[in-house]
C-alpha positions in Angstrom: 22.0 -4.1 1.9 22.2 -7.2 0.0 20.1 -9.7 2.0 21.6 -12.8 2.5 18.7 -15.4 3.1 19.8 -17.0 6.1 17.5 -18.9 8.9 15.7 -17.2 11.5 16.5 -13.5 10.6 13.9 -11.1 12.4 12.7 -8.0 11.0 14.6 -6.5 13.9 17.7 -7.9 13.1 17.1 -6.7 9.7 16.6 -3.3 10.7 19.5 -2.9 12.6 22.0 -4.4 10.1 20.5 -2.1 7.6 21.3 0.6 9.7 25.1 -0.5 10.4 25.5 0.5 6.7 24.6 4.3 7.1 27.1 5.5 9.4 25.1 8.8 9.5 22.1 7.1 10.7 20.5 8.5 13.8 18.5 5.3 14.2 15.2 7.1 13.9 13.8 5.5 10.9 14.5 2.1 12.4 13.0 3.1 15.3 10.2 4.3 13.6 9.8 1.0 11.5 9.9 -0.8 14.8 7.3 1.1 16.4 4.9 0.4 13.2 5.8 -3.6 13.6 4.3 -3.3 16.9 1.1 -1.9 15.9 1.0 -4.6 12.9 1.0 -7.1 15.7 -1.6 -5.9 18.0 -3.9 -5.3 14.5 -3.0 -8.7 13.7 -4.0 -10.4 16.9 -7.2 -8.4 16.8 -8.1 -9.0 13.4 -7.5 -12.8 13.8 -10.0 -12.6 16.8 -12.8 -10.8 14.4 -15.0 -13.8 14.3 -15.2 -13.8 18.4 -14.9 -10.5 19.6 -17.4 -7.5 19.4 -15.7 -5.5 16.7 -17.1 -7.0 13.5 -19.8 -5.2 11.5 -20.2 -1.1 11.2 -19.3 1.5 13.5 -21.9 3.7 12.9 -20.0 6.8 11.2 -18.3 7.4 7.9 -15.1 8.7 6.7 -14.2 11.6 4.6 -14.6 9.5 1.9 -18.1 8.9 2.6 -17.6 5.3 3.3 -19.1 3.6 6.3 -16.3 2.6 9.0 -16.0 -0.4 10.3 -15.1 -1.4 13.6 -12.0 -2.8 13.1 -11.2 0.4 11.1 -11.5 1.9 14.1 -9.3 0.0 16.1 -6.5 -0.4 13.6 -6.5 3.3 13.2 -6.4 4.2 16.9 -3.9 1.7 17.4 -1.2 3.2 14.4 -2.1 6.6 15.8 -1.3 5.9 19.5 2.2 4.4 18.6 3.3 6.9 16.4 2.4 10.1 18.2 4.5 9.3 21.1 7.2 7.3 19.4 9.2 10.6 19.0 10.1 10.3 15.4 6.7 11.4 13.6 6.0 15.2 13.4 2.5 14.8 11.7 0.4 11.7 10.2 -2.0 11.5 7.8 -4.9 8.8 7.8 -7.4 7.6 5.0 -10.0 7.6 8.3 -9.6 11.1 9.2 -10.2 14.3 7.7 -7.1 16.4 9.0 -3.5 16.1 9.7 -2.9 14.5 13.1 -0.2 15.8 15.0 2.2 14.1 17.1 2.1 14.6 21.2 3.7 18.1 21.9 7.1 17.6 22.7 7.6 14.4 20.7 8.0 15.7 17.3 10.5 13.8 15.2 11.9 14.4 11.6 9.7 12.0 9.5 5.9 11.9 8.6 3.5 8.9 7.9 0.6 8.6 5.7 -1.1 5.3 5.9 -4.4 3.3 5.4 -5.2 1.7 8.8 -7.3 -1.3 7.4 -7.5 -1.6 3.7 -10.4 -3.8 2.6 -12.1 -3.7 5.3 -15.4 -3.8 4.1 -14.4 -7.9 3.5 -13.6 -8.3 7.3 -17.2 -10.1 8.1 -16.5 -12.8 5.1 -12.8 -13.4 6.4 -11.1 -12.2 3.3 -7.8 -11.0 3.7 -7.1 -7.1 4.7 -4.1 -5.0 5.6 -2.2 -1.7 6.6 -0.7 0.3 3.9 2.2 2.9 5.0 3.6 5.8 3.6 7.1 7.8 5.3 8.7 10.9 4.3 11.2 12.9 5.9 9.4 16.2 7.0 9.9 19.0 4.7 9.8 21.7 7.6 12.2 22.5 9.9 11.1 21.6 13.3 8.3 21.7 15.6 4.9 20.5 14.7 4.5 19.1 11.3 2.5 20.8 8.7 0.4 19.4 5.8 3.1 20.5 3.3 5.0 18.1 5.1 2.7 15.2 4.3 1.9 16.4 0.6 5.3 15.4 -0.8 5.7 13.4 -3.9 6.1 9.6 -3.7 9.2 9.7 -5.4 10.6 11.0 -1.9 9.5 8.3 0.2 12.1 7.1 2.6 9.9 3.5 3.2 7.2 2.1 2.6 5.0 -1.1 2.2 1.9 -3.0 3.9 1.2 -5.7 6.7 -1.3 -8.2 5.1 -3.7 -10.2 7.5 -4.6 -13.4 6.0 -3.9 -16.9 6.5 -0.7 -15.8 7.8 0.5 -12.1 8.6 3.3 -10.5 6.6 5.1 -7.3 6.5 6.4 -6.4 3.0 8.3 -3.4 2.9 11.1 -1.2 1.0 13.6 1.4 2.0 14.9 2.2 -1.3 17.0 -0.9 -1.4 14.7 -4.0 -2.7 11.6 -5.3 -1.5 11.3 -8.1 2.0 8.6 -9.9 2.8 8.7 -11.3 6.8 6.1 -13.7 7.8 4.7 -13.3 11.9 5.6 -16.6 13.9 2.6 -16.1 15.9 4.1 -19.0 18.7 6.8 -16.3 19.5 5.2 -12.9 18.3 8.1 -12.1 15.8 8.4 -11.9 12.1 11.1 -13.7 10.2 12.5 -13.4 7.1 10.4 -15.3 4.3 10.7 -13.5 1.0 14.2 -12.0 0.7 14.5 -9.6 -2.5 11.1 -10.0 -3.9 10.6 -9.5 -7.6 7.5 -9.2 -9.6 7.5 -11.4 -12.7 8.3 -9.3 -15.7 4.9 -10.8 -17.4 1.8 -12.8 -16.3 -1.5 -14.3 -17.0 -3.5 -12.6 -14.4 -5.4 -9.7 -14.5 -7.3 -7.7 -11.5 -10.2 -5.4 -12.2 -13.6 -5.0 -11.2 -15.6 -6.0 -14.6 -18.9 -4.8 -13.0 -18.0 -1.5 -14.0 -17.3 -2.5 -17.6 -20.3 -0.7 -19.1 -18.8 2.5 -17.7 -15.4 2.3 -19.1 -14.1 4.2 -22.1 -13.5 2.0 -25.2 -9.8 2.0 -24.8 -9.9 0.4 -21.2 -12.5 -2.2 -22.6 -10.4 -2.6 -25.7 -7.7 -3.6 -23.2 -9.3 -5.9 -21.0 -10.9 -7.8 -24.0 -7.4 -8.3 -25.3 -6.2 -10.0 -22.1 -9.1 -12.3 -22.4 -8.5 -13.5 -25.9 -5.6 -15.3 -27.7 -5.1 -12.2 -29.9 -1.6 -11.7 -27.8 -0.1 -15.2 -28.9 -0.3 -16.6 -25.3 -3.1 -18.0 -23.8 -5.8 -16.0 -22.5 -5.1 -14.0 -19.0 -7.3 -15.3 -16.2 -9.1 -12.8 -13.9 -8.3 -12.9 -10.2 -10.0 -10.2 -8.3 -10.2 -10.2 -4.5 -11.6 -6.5 -4.0 -9.0 -5.5 -1.1 -6.2 -3.7 -2.7 -3.4 -5.0 -0.8 -4.7 -8.6 -1.0 -4.9 -8.0 -5.1 -1.4 -6.5 -5.0 0.4 -9.2 -2.6 -0.9 -11.9 -4.9 0.5 -9.8 -8.2 3.5 -9.2 -6.6 4.2 -12.4 -5.7 2.8 -14.3 -8.7 2.8 -11.5 -11.3 -0.1 -9.9 -12.6 -1.9 -6.1 -13.5 -4.0 -4.5 -11.5 -6.4 -1.9 -12.7 -8.6 0.8 -11.1 -9.0 3.3 -14.1 -11.4 6.2 -14.5 -15.0 5.3 -15.7 -18.0 7.2 -17.4 -19.8 7.1 -14.2 -17.2 9.2 -12.1 -18.6 12.3 -11.1 -15.0 13.8 -11.4 -13.2 12.7 -14.8 -9.9 13.9 -13.6 -9.6 11.4 -10.8 -9.5 7.9 -10.3 -11.0 5.7 -7.0 -7.6 5.0 -4.8 -6.1 7.4 -2.8 -2.5 8.8 -3.8 -1.0 9.2 -0.4 -2.2 6.1 1.6 -2.1 3.3 -1.5 -1.0 4.6 -4.6 2.1 6.2 -3.9 3.5 3.3 -1.3 2.5 0.6 -3.4 3.7 2.1 -6.4 7.2 2.7 -4.7 7.3 -1.0 -3.8 6.2 -2.4 -7.1 9.1 -0.4 -8.8 11.5 -1.4 -6.2 10.3 -5.0 -7.4 10.7 -4.1 -11.1 7.4 -3.8 -11.9 5.9 -0.5 -12.6 2.9 1.7 -11.3 1.3 4.5 -13.4 -2.5 6.3 -13.7 -4.4 5.6 -17.2 -3.2 8.6 -18.8 0.4 7.5 -18.3 1.9 9.6 -15.6 4.3 7.8 -13.4 2.5 7.4 -9.8 5.6 8.1 -7.6 6.0 11.6 -10.0 2.4 12.9 -8.8 3.1 16.1 -6.9 0.1 16.0 -4.1 -2.7 18.8 -3.8 -4.5 17.4 -1.1 -4.2 15.0 2.0 -7.3 12.8 -0.2 -6.4 13.3 -3.8 -7.5 10.1 -5.6 -5.8 8.8 -8.8 -6.5 6.4 -11.7 -4.1 3.1 -10.7 -2.5 0.6 -13.3 0.0 -1.2 -10.9 2.0 -4.8 -11.5 4.2 -6.7 -14.1 6.2 -4.7 -16.3 5.2 -6.0 -19.6 1.6 -5.8 -18.6 1.5 -2.4 -17.9 3.5 -1.5 -20.7 0.6 -3.1 -22.7 -1.9 -1.3 -21.1 -0.3 1.9 -21.5 -0.3 1.1 -25.2 -3.7 0.4 -25.5 -4.9 3.6 -23.1 -2.8 6.1 -25.9 -5.0 4.4 -28.3 -2.4 2.4 -29.9 -2.9 -2.0 -30.6 -0.3 -4.2 -30.7 
């Protein structure tokens, strides 16, 4: 649907308008996204109270990634699970915080799956840095009944919807259903998301890069050469500036709006040289769908399109280079051993 920027349009209204364009639509995806929006509002309210409520700090357990689970992580994870397990449209779920697939309640199985990172960047909660929820939705591959792991292990190119909710100075939901990217900002006074960023497009090129340079001593030579090139004036433009928050959803959102490239490549310190740091299902694939719909690119550091990767496990990791098209093209040139 060609979104018209008209004042006061809510995300609920937009989802219903989109549905009308597809006579075959059952309304299930609309209802699913609407339930996810409600979960986002609940999490947003709790995040905004984090300094006043007893939810800061760690929960005392670790997730499958071996990371300390923050208390807000637990709250966000439970909130999304409870909304999704009985919404009637999900057959199975996967969360970055849980080892195994999460079934829907018996009798509530639907035709979609959802994979989500309930609170990306949660290590920044205690210092009041923006965090977010990332989500990926597929149609189920199986014919009916309880969902299976195979329903979750689908390529990013088959996603029917993807996006994120960012909890910052304002709360925004940015999503795509394959027809462009649109952003809605929460008005807390009325508890509704209003269209604020229609037809989002990432600039083709930028002067910003996002990477954790603390790992520079462990980078492979091509990665180091690329970042050094960005920081020099050798490209005929002024040097790029670093913008790194350490919360993927925050770094990505800034680059989506302003232009930029985010890198989390493999390095010599990695225990498994074939994998990267970020999770394919919960982070890389959904953000890749968003960025491609906005005119950007997302690849691994060996040139594979993120959306073409066939998942082999729920918690599979990949290297990620994502952002403005020109900047990702340039990164690929360096990482193939070439130079401008």
